[in-house]
DRENDO-1510 file (C-alpha; in Angstrom, 1 decimal, always signed):
<recs>
REC; n; res; u; v; w
REC; 1; UNK; +0.0; +0.0; +0.0 .
REC; 2; UNK; +2.8; +2.4; +0.9 .
REC; 3; UNK; +4.5; +1.8; -2.4 .
REC; 4; UNK; +1.2; +2.7; -4.2 .
REC; 5; UNK; +1.0; +5.9; -2.2 .
REC; 6; UNK; +4.7; +6.7; -3.0 .
REC; 7; UNK; +4.1; +6.2; -6.7 .
REC; 8; UNK; +0.9; +8.2; -6.7 .
REC; 9; UNK; +2.6; +11.0; -4.7 .
REC; 10; UNK; +5.5; +11.1; -7.2 .
REC; 11; UNK; +3.0; +11.2; -10.1 .
REC; 12; UNK; +1.2; +14.2; -8.6 .
REC; 13; UNK; +4.4; +16.2; -7.9 .
REC; 14; UNK; +4.7; +15.2; -4.2 .
REC; 15; UNK; +1.2; +16.3; -3.4 .
REC; 16; UNK; +0.3; +13.7; -0.8 .
REC; 17; UNK; -3.4; +14.7; -0.3 .
REC; 18; UNK; -4.1; +14.7; -4.0 .
REC; 19; UNK; -2.5; +11.3; -4.5 .
REC; 20; UNK; -4.4; +9.8; -1.6 .
REC; 21; UNK; -7.7; +11.2; -2.9 .
REC; 22; UNK; -7.1; +9.7; -6.3 .
REC; 23; UNK; -6.4; +6.3; -4.7 .
REC; 24; UNK; -9.5; +6.5; -2.7 .
REC; 25; UNK; -11.6; +7.5; -5.7 .
REC; 26; UNK; -10.0; +4.7; -7.7 .
REC; 27; UNK; -10.8; +2.1; -5.0 .
REC; 28; UNK; -14.4; +3.4; -4.8 .
REC; 29; UNK; -14.6; +3.2; -8.6 .
REC; 30; UNK; -13.4; -0.4; -8.5 .
REC; 31; UNK; -16.0; -1.2; -5.8 .
REC; 32; UNK; -18.8; +0.4; -7.7 .
REC; 33; UNK; -17.8; -1.4; -10.9 .
REC; 34; UNK; -17.7; -4.7; -8.9 .
REC; 35; UNK; -21.2; -3.9; -7.6 .
REC; 36; UNK; -22.5; -3.1; -11.0 .
REC; 37; UNK; -21.1; -6.3; -12.4 .
REC; 38; UNK; -22.6; -8.3; -9.6 .
REC; 39; UNK; -26.0; -6.5; -10.0 .
REC; 40; UNK; -25.9; -7.1; -13.8 .
REC; 41; UNK; -25.2; -10.8; -13.2 .
REC; 42; UNK; -28.0; -11.1; -10.7 .
REC; 43; UNK; -30.4; -9.3; -13.1 .
REC; 44; UNK; -29.4; -11.6; -15.9 .
REC; 45; UNK; -29.8; -14.6; -13.7 .
REC; 46; UNK; -33.2; -13.5; -12.4 .
REC; 47; UNK; -34.3; -12.7; -16.0 .
REC; 48; UNK; -33.2; -16.2; -17.0 .
REC; 49; UNK; -35.1; -17.8; -14.1 .
REC; 50; UNK; -38.1; -15.7; -14.9 .
REC; 51; UNK; -37.9; -16.8; -18.6 .
REC; 52; UNK; -37.7; -20.5; -17.6 .
REC; 53; UNK; -40.5; -20.0; -15.1 .
REC; 54; UNK; -42.6; -18.4; -17.8 .
REC; 55; UNK; -41.8; -21.2; -20.3 .
REC; 56; UNK; -42.7; -23.8; -17.7 .
REC; 57; UNK; -46.0; -22.0; -16.9 .
REC; 58; UNK; -46.8; -21.8; -20.6 .
REC; 59; UNK; -46.0; -25.6; -20.9 .
REC; 60; UNK; -48.3; -26.3; -17.9 .
REC; 61; UNK; -51.1; -24.2; -19.4 .
REC; 62; UNK; -50.6; -25.9; -22.8 .
REC; 63; UNK; -50.6; -29.3; -21.1 .
REC; 64; UNK; -53.7; -28.5; -19.1 .
REC; 65; UNK; -55.4; -27.3; -22.3 .
REC; 66; UNK; -54.4; -30.4; -24.1 .
REC; 67; UNK; -55.8; -32.6; -21.3 .
REC; 68; UNK; -59.0; -30.7; -21.4 .
REC; 69; UNK; -59.2; -31.0; -25.2 .
REC; 70; UNK; -58.5; -34.7; -25.0 .
REC; 71; UNK; -61.3; -35.2; -22.4 .
REC; 72; UNK; -63.6; -33.2; -24.7 .
REC; 73; UNK; -62.5; -35.4; -27.6 .
REC; 74; UNK; -63.1; -38.5; -25.6 .
REC; 75; UNK; -66.7; -37.5; -25.0 .
REC; 76; UNK; -67.2; -36.8; -28.7 .
REC; 77; UNK; -65.9; -40.3; -29.7 .
REC; 78; UNK; -68.4; -42.9; -30.4 .
REC; 79; UNK; -68.9; -46.5; -29.1 .
REC; 80; UNK; -68.8; -49.3; -31.6 .
REC; 81; UNK; -69.0; -48.7; -35.3 .
REC; 82; UNK; -70.3; -45.6; -37.1 .
REC; 83; UNK; -71.3; -45.2; -40.7 .
REC; 84; UNK; -68.8; -43.4; -43.0 .
REC; 85; UNK; -69.1; -42.5; -46.6 .
REC; 86; UNK; -66.2; -42.6; -49.0 .
REC; 87; UNK; -66.2; -39.1; -50.5 .
REC; 88; UNK; -62.9; -39.4; -52.4 .
REC; 89; UNK; -60.8; -42.2; -53.7 .
REC; 90; UNK; -57.4; -41.0; -54.9 .
REC; 91; UNK; -54.7; -43.1; -56.6 .
REC; 92; UNK; -51.4; -42.1; -55.0 .
REC; 93; UNK; -49.1; -44.5; -56.8 .
REC; 94; UNK; -48.9; -48.1; -57.9 .
REC; 95; UNK; -51.3; -50.2; -55.7 .
REC; 96; UNK; -51.8; -47.3; -53.2 .
REC; 97; UNK; -55.0; -45.4; -52.7 .
REC; 98; UNK; -56.1; -42.7; -50.3 .
REC; 99; UNK; -59.7; -42.6; -49.0 .
REC; 100; UNK; -61.5; -39.6; -47.6 .
REC; 101; UNK; -64.2; -40.7; -45.1 .
REC; 102; UNK; -67.0; -38.4; -44.0 .
REC; 103; UNK; -69.6; -39.3; -41.3 .
REC; 104; UNK; -72.8; -40.4; -43.0 .
REC; 105; UNK; -74.9; -38.6; -40.3 .
REC; 106; UNK; -73.1; -35.3; -41.2 .
REC; 107; UNK; -72.2; -34.6; -37.6 .
REC; 108; UNK; -68.8; -33.0; -36.8 .
REC; 109; UNK; -65.8; -35.3; -36.2 .
REC; 110; UNK; -63.6; -35.2; -33.1 .
REC; 111; UNK; -60.0; -34.5; -33.5 .
REC; 112; UNK; -57.4; -37.3; -33.0 .
REC; 113; UNK; -53.8; -37.6; -32.0 .
REC; 114; UNK; -51.4; -37.6; -35.0 .
REC; 115; UNK; -50.3; -41.2; -35.5 .
REC; 116; UNK; -53.6; -42.9; -34.4 .
REC; 117; UNK; -55.6; -45.3; -36.6 .
REC; 118; UNK; -59.1; -46.3; -37.6 .
REC; 119; UNK; -60.6; -49.7; -37.3 .
REC; 120; UNK; -62.8; -51.0; -40.1 .
REC; 121; UNK; -65.4; -53.9; -40.1 .
REC; 122; UNK; -65.7; -54.9; -43.7 .
REC; 123; UNK; -68.5; -57.0; -45.2 .
REC; 124; UNK; -66.5; -58.7; -47.9 .
REC; 125; UNK; -68.5; -61.1; -50.3 .
REC; 126; UNK; -67.6; -64.7; -49.7 .
REC; 127; UNK; -66.7; -64.2; -46.1 .
REC; 128; UNK; -68.9; -65.7; -43.4 .
REC; 129; UNK; -67.8; -63.0; -40.9 .
REC; 130; UNK; -66.9; -59.3; -41.2 .
REC; 131; UNK; -63.1; -58.8; -41.7 .
REC; 132; UNK; -61.6; -56.4; -39.2 .
REC; 133; UNK; -58.6; -54.3; -40.1 .
REC; 134; UNK; -56.8; -51.2; -38.7 .
REC; 135; UNK; -55.3; -48.4; -40.9 .
REC; 136; UNK; -53.4; -45.4; -39.7 .
REC; 137; UNK; -54.7; -42.0; -40.7 .
REC; 138; UNK; -52.5; -40.3; -43.2 .
REC; 139; UNK; -53.5; -36.7; -42.6 .
REC; 140; UNK; -53.0; -34.3; -39.7 .
REC; 141; UNK; -55.9; -33.6; -37.3 .
REC; 142; UNK; -56.8; -30.4; -39.2 .
REC; 143; UNK; -60.2; -31.3; -40.8 .
REC; 144; UNK; -63.6; -31.5; -39.0 .
REC; 145; UNK; -65.4; -32.9; -42.0 .
REC; 146; UNK; -63.5; -36.0; -42.9 .
REC; 147; UNK; -60.7; -38.4; -42.0 .
REC; 148; UNK; -58.2; -39.8; -44.5 .
REC; 149; UNK; -56.5; -43.2; -44.7 .
REC; 150; UNK; -54.0; -44.4; -47.3 .
REC; 151; UNK; -53.9; -48.1; -48.0 .
REC; 152; UNK; -51.5; -50.2; -50.1 .
REC; 153; UNK; -52.7; -53.4; -51.7 .
REC; 154; UNK; -50.8; -56.3; -50.1 .
REC; 155; UNK; -49.6; -58.5; -52.9 .
REC; 156; UNK; -48.5; -62.1; -52.5 .
REC; 157; UNK; -44.8; -62.4; -51.4 .
REC; 158; UNK; -42.4; -62.8; -54.3 .
REC; 159; UNK; -41.2; -66.1; -52.9 .
REC; 160; UNK; -44.8; -67.4; -52.5 .
REC; 161; UNK; -46.7; -66.2; -55.6 .
REC; 162; UNK; -49.3; -69.0; -55.0 .
REC; 163; UNK; -50.6; -67.1; -51.9 .
REC; 164; UNK; -53.6; -64.8; -52.4 .
REC; 165; UNK; -53.2; -61.0; -52.0 .
REC; 166; UNK; -54.3; -59.3; -48.8 .
REC; 167; UNK; -58.1; -59.7; -48.3 .
REC; 168; UNK; -58.9; -56.3; -46.8 .
REC; 169; UNK; -56.3; -54.2; -48.7 .
REC; 170; UNK; -57.5; -55.8; -52.0 .
REC; 171; UNK; -61.1; -55.0; -51.1 .
REC; 172; UNK; -60.2; -51.4; -50.5 .
REC; 173; UNK; -58.1; -50.9; -53.6 .
REC; 174; UNK; -60.1; -53.0; -56.1 .
REC; 175; UNK; -63.7; -52.8; -54.9 .
REC; 176; UNK; -64.4; -49.8; -52.6 .
REC; 177; UNK; -65.5; -46.8; -54.6 .
REC; 178; UNK; -66.7; -43.3; -53.9 .
REC; 179; UNK; -70.2; -43.2; -52.3 .
REC; 180; UNK; -69.7; -46.6; -50.5 .
REC; 181; UNK; -70.6; -46.8; -46.8 .
REC; 182; UNK; -68.1; -48.3; -44.4 .
REC; 183; UNK; -68.3; -49.3; -40.7 .
REC; 184; UNK; -65.6; -47.4; -38.7 .
REC; 185; UNK; -64.6; -47.3; -35.1 .
REC; 186; UNK; -63.3; -44.1; -33.5 .
REC; 187; UNK; -59.6; -43.1; -33.7 .
REC; 188; UNK; -57.4; -44.9; -31.2 .
REC; 189; UNK; -53.9; -46.0; -30.5 .
REC; 190; UNK; -51.1; -45.2; -28.1 .
REC; 191; UNK; -48.6; -44.6; -30.9 .
REC; 192; UNK; -48.9; -40.8; -31.5 .
REC; 193; UNK; -46.9; -37.6; -31.2 .
REC; 194; UNK; -47.4; -35.5; -28.0 .
REC; 195; UNK; -48.2; -32.1; -29.5 .
REC; 196; UNK; -47.7; -30.3; -26.1 .
REC; 197; UNK; -44.0; -31.0; -26.1 .
REC; 198; UNK; -41.4; -28.9; -28.0 .
REC; 199; UNK; -38.7; -31.6; -28.1 .
REC; 200; UNK; -37.1; -32.5; -31.5 .
REC; 201; UNK; -38.2; -35.7; -33.2 .
REC; 202; UNK; -37.1; -38.0; -36.0 .
REC; 203; UNK; -39.9; -39.6; -38.1 .
REC; 204; UNK; -38.9; -42.8; -39.9 .
REC; 205; UNK; -41.3; -44.3; -42.5 .
REC; 206; UNK; -40.8; -47.2; -44.8 .
REC; 207; UNK; -43.3; -47.8; -47.6 .
REC; 208; UNK; -46.9; -47.5; -46.5 .
REC; 209; UNK; -45.5; -46.9; -43.0 .
REC; 210; UNK; -45.3; -43.3; -44.0 .
REC; 211; UNK; -49.0; -42.8; -43.1 .
REC; 212; UNK; -48.6; -42.1; -39.3 .
REC; 213; UNK; -45.4; -40.2; -39.9 .
REC; 214; UNK; -47.1; -37.9; -42.4 .
REC; 215; UNK; -49.9; -37.3; -40.0 .
REC; 216; UNK; -47.4; -36.3; -37.3 .
REC; 217; UNK; -45.4; -34.0; -39.6 .
REC; 218; UNK; -48.6; -32.3; -40.9 .
REC; 219; UNK; -49.8; -31.8; -37.3 .
REC; 220; UNK; -46.6; -30.0; -36.4 .
REC; 221; UNK; -46.8; -27.8; -39.6 .
REC; 222; UNK; -50.5; -26.9; -39.0 .
REC; 223; UNK; -49.8; -26.0; -35.3 .
REC; 224; UNK; -47.3; -23.3; -36.4 .
REC; 225; UNK; -44.7; -24.8; -34.0 .
REC; 226; UNK; -41.0; -24.4; -34.8 .
REC; 227; UNK; -40.4; -27.9; -33.3 .
REC; 228; UNK; -37.4; -29.5; -35.0 .
REC; 229; UNK; -38.5; -32.4; -37.2 .
REC; 230; UNK; -36.4; -34.8; -39.3 .
REC; 231; UNK; -38.5; -36.8; -41.7 .
REC; 232; UNK; -37.0; -39.8; -43.4 .
REC; 233; UNK; -39.0; -41.8; -45.9 .
REC; 234; UNK; -37.8; -44.9; -47.8 .
REC; 235; UNK; -39.2; -46.7; -50.9 .
REC; 236; UNK; -37.6; -48.5; -53.8 .
REC; 237; UNK; -38.3; -45.9; -56.6 .
REC; 238; UNK; -40.6; -43.2; -57.8 .
REC; 239; UNK; -43.2; -45.9; -58.7 .
REC; 240; UNK; -43.8; -46.4; -55.0 .
REC; 241; UNK; -43.3; -42.8; -53.9 .
REC; 242; UNK; -46.8; -42.2; -52.5 .
REC; 243; UNK; -48.0; -38.7; -51.5 .
REC; 244; UNK; -45.0; -37.2; -53.2 .
REC; 245; UNK; -46.2; -33.7; -53.7 .
REC; 246; UNK; -47.6; -33.4; -50.2 .
REC; 247; UNK; -44.2; -34.4; -48.7 .
REC; 248; UNK; -42.3; -32.1; -50.9 .
REC; 249; UNK; -44.7; -29.2; -50.0 .
REC; 250; UNK; -44.0; -29.8; -46.3 .
REC; 251; UNK; -40.2; -29.5; -46.8 .
REC; 252; UNK; -40.6; -26.3; -49.0 .
REC; 253; UNK; -43.0; -24.5; -46.7 .
REC; 254; UNK; -41.5; -25.3; -43.3 .
REC; 255; UNK; -37.9; -24.7; -42.5 .
REC; 256; UNK; -38.1; -26.7; -39.3 .
REC; 257; UNK; -39.2; -29.9; -41.1 .
REC; 258; UNK; -36.2; -31.5; -42.9 .
REC; 259; UNK; -37.3; -34.2; -45.4 .
REC; 260; UNK; -34.9; -36.9; -46.7 .
REC; 261; UNK; -36.3; -39.3; -49.3 .
REC; 262; UNK; -34.4; -42.6; -49.9 .
REC; 263; UNK; -34.7; -44.8; -53.0 .
REC; 264; UNK; -33.2; -48.2; -52.5 .
REC; 265; UNK; -33.6; -49.1; -56.3 .
REC; 266; UNK; -33.9; -45.8; -58.2 .
REC; 267; UNK; -35.1; -46.2; -61.8 .
REC; 268; UNK; -33.5; -44.8; -64.9 .
REC; 269; UNK; -35.9; -41.8; -64.9 .
REC; 270; UNK; -35.6; -41.1; -61.2 .
REC; 271; UNK; -33.5; -37.9; -60.7 .
REC; 272; UNK; -31.5; -37.4; -57.5 .
REC; 273; UNK; -32.3; -34.0; -56.0 .
REC; 274; UNK; -35.7; -33.9; -57.7 .
REC; 275; UNK; -37.3; -37.2; -56.8 .
REC; 276; UNK; -35.1; -38.4; -54.0 .
REC; 277; UNK; -32.1; -37.4; -51.9 .
REC; 278; UNK; -30.3; -40.7; -51.1 .
REC; 279; UNK; -29.8; -43.8; -53.2 .
REC; 280; UNK; -30.0; -46.1; -50.2 .
REC; 281; UNK; -32.3; -47.5; -47.6 .
REC; 282; UNK; -33.1; -45.6; -44.4 .
REC; 283; UNK; -30.3; -47.0; -42.2 .
REC; 284; UNK; -28.8; -46.2; -38.8 .
REC; 285; UNK; -25.6; -45.2; -40.7 .
REC; 286; UNK; -27.5; -42.6; -42.7 .
REC; 287; UNK; -29.0; -41.2; -39.5 .
REC; 288; UNK; -25.6; -40.9; -37.8 .
REC; 289; UNK; -24.3; -39.1; -40.9 .
REC; 290; UNK; -27.0; -36.5; -41.1 .
REC; 291; UNK; -28.3; -35.9; -37.6 .
REC; 292; UNK; -26.3; -33.5; -35.4 .
REC; 293; UNK; -26.6; -36.0; -32.5 .
REC; 294; UNK; -28.7; -38.9; -31.2 .
REC; 295; UNK; -30.6; -36.6; -28.8 .
REC; 296; UNK; -34.0; -37.0; -30.4 .
REC; 297; UNK; -37.2; -39.0; -29.9 .
REC; 298; UNK; -37.7; -41.5; -32.7 .
REC; 299; UNK; -40.9; -42.7; -34.3 .
REC; 300; UNK; -40.8; -45.7; -36.6 .
REC; 301; UNK; -43.3; -47.4; -38.9 .
REC; 302; UNK; -42.7; -49.8; -41.7 .
REC; 303; UNK; -42.1; -53.5; -42.5 .
REC; 304; UNK; -40.6; -55.8; -39.9 .
REC; 305; UNK; -37.0; -55.7; -41.2 .
REC; 306; UNK; -37.1; -51.9; -41.6 .
REC; 307; UNK; -38.1; -51.4; -38.0 .
REC; 308; UNK; -35.9; -54.2; -36.6 .
REC; 309; UNK; -32.8; -52.8; -38.2 .
REC; 310; UNK; -33.5; -49.2; -37.2 .
REC; 311; UNK; -34.5; -50.1; -33.6 .
REC; 312; UNK; -31.3; -52.2; -33.1 .
REC; 313; UNK; -29.2; -49.5; -34.7 .
REC; 314; UNK; -30.6; -46.7; -32.6 .
REC; 315; UNK; -30.1; -48.7; -29.4 .
REC; 316; UNK; -26.5; -49.5; -30.3 .
REC; 317; UNK; -26.0; -45.8; -30.9 .
REC; 318; UNK; -27.0; -45.1; -27.3 .
REC; 319; UNK; -30.6; -44.0; -27.8 .
REC; 320; UNK; -32.6; -44.9; -24.7 .
REC; 321; UNK; -35.3; -47.4; -25.3 .
REC; 322; UNK; -37.9; -45.0; -23.9 .
REC; 323; UNK; -37.2; -42.6; -26.8 .
REC; 324; UNK; -37.8; -45.1; -29.5 .
REC; 325; UNK; -41.5; -45.5; -30.5 .
REC; 326; UNK; -42.8; -47.8; -33.2 .
REC; 327; UNK; -46.1; -48.9; -34.7 .
REC; 328; UNK; -46.8; -52.0; -36.8 .
REC; 329; UNK; -49.8; -54.1; -37.7 .
REC; 330; UNK; -49.7; -57.9; -38.3 .
REC; 331; UNK; -46.3; -59.5; -38.6 .
REC; 332; UNK; -44.3; -56.3; -38.9 .
REC; 333; UNK; -43.3; -56.1; -35.3 .
REC; 334; UNK; -40.0; -55.2; -33.6 .
REC; 335; UNK; -38.8; -58.2; -31.7 .
REC; 336; UNK; -37.2; -57.1; -28.4 .
REC; 337; UNK; -34.6; -59.3; -26.8 .
REC; 338; UNK; -36.4; -60.6; -23.8 .
REC; 339; UNK; -34.4; -62.3; -21.0 .
REC; 340; UNK; -34.8; -66.1; -21.3 .
REC; 341; UNK; -37.0; -67.7; -18.7 .
REC; 342; UNK; -35.3; -69.4; -15.8 .
REC; 343; UNK; -35.2; -73.2; -15.9 .
REC; 344; UNK; -37.9; -73.3; -13.2 .
REC; 345; UNK; -40.1; -70.9; -15.2 .
REC; 346; UNK; -39.6; -73.0; -18.3 .
REC; 347; UNK; -40.7; -76.2; -16.5 .
REC; 348; UNK; -43.7; -74.4; -15.0 .
REC; 349; UNK; -44.8; -72.9; -18.3 .
REC; 350; UNK; -44.3; -76.2; -20.2 .
REC; 351; UNK; -46.7; -77.9; -17.8 .
REC; 352; UNK; -49.6; -75.5; -18.5 .
REC; 353; UNK; -52.5; -76.8; -20.4 .
REC; 354; UNK; -54.6; -74.6; -22.8 .
REC; 355; UNK; -58.0; -76.0; -23.6 .
REC; 356; UNK; -60.0; -74.7; -26.6 .
REC; 357; UNK; -63.5; -75.5; -25.5 .
REC; 358; UNK; -65.4; -75.1; -28.8 .
REC; 359; UNK; -62.7; -77.0; -30.7 .
REC; 360; UNK; -62.5; -79.8; -28.2 .
REC; 361; UNK; -58.7; -79.6; -28.0 .
REC; 362; UNK; -56.4; -79.5; -25.0 .
REC; 363; UNK; -52.7; -78.7; -25.7 .
REC; 364; UNK; -49.5; -78.2; -23.7 .
REC; 365; UNK; -48.5; -74.6; -23.8 .
REC; 366; UNK; -45.3; -73.9; -25.8 .
REC; 367; UNK; -43.2; -71.4; -23.7 .
REC; 368; UNK; -41.6; -70.1; -26.9 .
REC; 369; UNK; -45.1; -69.0; -28.3 .
REC; 370; UNK; -45.5; -65.2; -28.4 .
REC; 371; UNK; -49.2; -65.2; -27.6 .
REC; 372; UNK; -52.3; -67.3; -27.4 .
REC; 373; UNK; -53.4; -66.3; -30.9 .
REC; 374; UNK; -50.3; -67.7; -32.6 .
REC; 375; UNK; -50.4; -70.7; -30.4 .
REC; 376; UNK; -54.0; -71.4; -31.4 .
REC; 377; UNK; -53.2; -71.0; -35.1 .
REC; 378; UNK; -50.3; -73.5; -34.7 .
REC; 379; UNK; -52.8; -76.0; -33.2 .
REC; 380; UNK; -55.2; -75.5; -36.1 .
REC; 381; UNK; -57.7; -73.6; -33.9 .
REC; 382; UNK; -59.3; -70.6; -35.7 .
REC; 383; UNK; -59.5; -67.3; -33.9 .
REC; 384; UNK; -60.3; -64.1; -35.8 .
REC; 385; UNK; -57.6; -61.5; -35.8 .
REC; 386; UNK; -57.0; -58.0; -37.2 .
REC; 387; UNK; -54.2; -55.6; -36.0 .
REC; 388; UNK; -52.4; -58.2; -33.9 .
REC; 389; UNK; -51.3; -55.4; -31.5 .
REC; 390; UNK; -54.1; -55.3; -29.0 .
REC; 391; UNK; -55.9; -52.4; -30.7 .
REC; 392; UNK; -58.9; -53.6; -32.9 .
REC; 393; UNK; -60.4; -56.2; -30.5 .
REC; 394; UNK; -61.2; -58.7; -33.2 .
REC; 395; UNK; -59.2; -61.5; -31.5 .
REC; 396; UNK; -61.1; -61.2; -28.2 .
REC; 397; UNK; -62.1; -64.6; -26.6 .
REC; 398; UNK; -64.0; -65.3; -23.5 .
REC; 399; UNK; -61.9; -67.0; -20.7 .
REC; 400; UNK; -64.0; -69.9; -19.2 .
REC; 401; UNK; -61.4; -70.8; -16.6 .
REC; 402; UNK; -57.8; -70.1; -15.4 .
REC; 403; UNK; -55.6; -67.0; -15.4 .
REC; 404; UNK; -53.9; -65.0; -18.2 .
REC; 405; UNK; -51.8; -61.9; -18.6 .
REC; 406; UNK; -51.7; -59.3; -21.3 .
REC; 407; UNK; -48.1; -58.6; -22.4 .
REC; 408; UNK; -48.9; -54.9; -23.0 .
REC; 409; UNK; -51.7; -52.5; -22.1 .
REC; 410; UNK; -54.6; -52.9; -24.7 .
REC; 411; UNK; -55.7; -49.8; -26.5 .
REC; 412; UNK; -59.3; -50.8; -25.8 .
REC; 413; UNK; -59.4; -53.2; -22.8 .
REC; 414; UNK; -61.9; -56.1; -23.3 .
REC; 415; UNK; -64.7; -56.7; -20.9 .
REC; 416; UNK; -64.0; -58.6; -17.7 .
REC; 417; UNK; -63.6; -62.3; -18.3 .
REC; 418; UNK; -62.2; -62.0; -21.8 .
REC; 419; UNK; -58.7; -61.6; -23.2 .
REC; 420; UNK; -57.1; -60.3; -26.4 .
REC; 421; UNK; -55.4; -63.4; -27.6 .
REC; 422; UNK; -52.9; -61.5; -29.8 .
REC; 423; UNK; -51.2; -60.0; -26.7 .
REC; 424; UNK; -52.1; -62.6; -24.1 .
REC; 425; UNK; -50.3; -65.5; -22.5 .
REC; 426; UNK; -51.5; -68.1; -19.9 .
REC; 427; UNK; -50.7; -67.6; -16.2 .
REC; 428; UNK; -52.2; -71.0; -15.3 .
REC; 429; UNK; -54.1; -73.8; -17.0 .
REC; 430; UNK; -56.5; -72.0; -19.2 .
REC; 431; UNK; -59.8; -72.7; -20.8 .
REC; 432; UNK; -60.8; -70.5; -23.8 .
REC; 433; UNK; -64.1; -70.3; -25.5 .
REC; 434; UNK; -62.6; -71.0; -28.9 .
</recs>
């Protein structure tokens, strides 16, 4: 301190009082500056806290509004089947058609969650019972006058040309016409995008699996949200590029929606940059190359191999299982690696008996069977089925005795004393009314 005073005194011509005064003023200036810096930091911190609190409040308000709207929608939904008229049938590409469905009674339609599906009961000539099938809606929840589904005719597998084409999809694509009346259940399904959240998402669609993905992307676009969306769509070529103009319009009109179209077998007339972006399948490697990180929520829909490859690739990339959502109907299901049963569990399960009362058959349960539906089919016992994911309810069977468990929560739980065989397994000796 003395050296500072000596230097200041020398600087001011030996005037001790002036030097000391300057030092005091300087010290006070430093203190005031420190206080100003501290105050500025506190104000910034408080402002940031207020901003976060405001955003949280906005999120809570939006969430509460969403809950209220969902309850209102639930009241507007109908029980059982409702009559719908096909107002438009549009050919999208080879063997793919879109259907606009308006309520025959002319009453307004409730909104739905983007990604949900409709269940149809089809009276197909030559069938002794209605055929039940589920199809995802391919439009965002932006219309009050109609729903839209997009359906691909399921052809016989290339390695089994002797098999018939899909019953329901062929009926839709070849027989159903504008003006026809169809029986439709209300929108349902747990696979949907939460519109109250701002988190970034990746939508992955393969072939006709684009339908729920497009519904989600259109919902984000219609909401005006700037939510980050990466939209990947894979087909073989332009011949299968359904809803092409609609997807392109999304990318051109919304900077926050990044579209990447993949052709695995582009044709000679397919132009990269105009028709598609990548001459490949939608793969985990492509996602790693294009995405800035793995910090997204992922939604998958497509054929079994498509989803299995992506699901395993994402998990190996370090994406938590809870951030990977998928939808599939019929055999296109992601097979999770479940821990093998213990020897004691295997012995217990293998001793269980499943009795099909109507068919007069009693069989030993196979512990490797996924569910009661597949087990029944393997035993030659017929049980009606539809979505095979616990959604449509067509495989419901009354349980006359014993215990069972559902391997997942059903979209529409059956009445007490019945099980959805497509997602059920025995918990004891079981007697089914089948």
